[in-house]
C-alpha angles and dihedrals in degrees: 000000000000127000129188115232134187142156117358093355090058092050091048093047092055090048091049090049090057092046092050094051110110104155108012139021124180119189115188113181130135089217126036127184108146123233110226091250092057093043092051089050093051093045089066088063099043093107097041106113090179092066115086108209120195120186120190120186131173150184122050097072091174095049116028091181088073088062095044125004120236093252089059092050089051092047094052093045088069093068113103097218110036147129124198111197140178133214115180096206095048115131102144124098118214135159125190143169128186093281110034145358145212123222108197150154092238124103116214087254125127093224091054092050095050103035116020131083101241135172138186148174123242109217123195132174114253146117116317133204116313089359087273117178095244132125114268122240088252091056093046092051093045094048091049095052091041089059092045089052094046090052094049130095116272113230100171139354136177123189131197120243124216138194117215117239135188101017092322093298093113134032134208122214109238101176138284134274133208109250101175128021116171093143093087090063095053106028124052102230121204114256111247126204115235106243126210088248091057091047089055099046121013115074138108134224106249091218106044102013097233120147114267139154112295104249114141092195089059107029098164134090113241094262094050092042091056089054094046092048092064090071103014093208107169090192098051107127117247132184112234142053110247092218108039101017094231118152106258142128110282138157137193087263093045105032099165139059114256093252094055092046091053091045098049106023094109093053102040123078098227140078129212107257 
């Protein structure tokens, strides 16, 4: 079923779409600068590891910050289950959750929301004419933008990690790890001082990627450390950065990616060996 939207009703429909997202949220917009109402809505989901969030921006291949300011990149990087992607030819605007979608002229940009004349179509899965066995407009739109997203460049991704419980029938969320991080090569991020709180809580095992206390001189969880201790090979290749959790080549002697080492070397009491 399709519904025409414009003005306040369009703004409210996009906000409702975000609120209604429980499992999946796709945001396709060449330009993103969040209005406070949208940001407040998304903040309520910032700790929801069950929600897969996909952001696709476009245009401005030589300056990604014109498509999405640095503060928006930093905001989205906090989500535990997220992909931020880029498609240079993107001009369409499309927003979808697991149940319905909105195809519109409006960027997810606060100026557009407050000043421009915008319109959109609300698309929802349902019966179509003559009960024919055809794909609905919502399915066609979703499948198209899913393919566009899958064929775009990945800028950043973070994935949740789980521990199996009760014979593998249940799983427990243990944190999330950075899988892809190409943002640091294209966007100058602000250097952050490592706080005592971070030193106490936010690290990753360099072998399995689970969340552990940040301690570069002991960058393993207990299980992986017990295995490493049998051979005590400081140069044995591991899989994750101890600080950011990104997949990279590390060792006991070099427990971080190069970027994290350069970013935090003045604050951390260790040196790459």
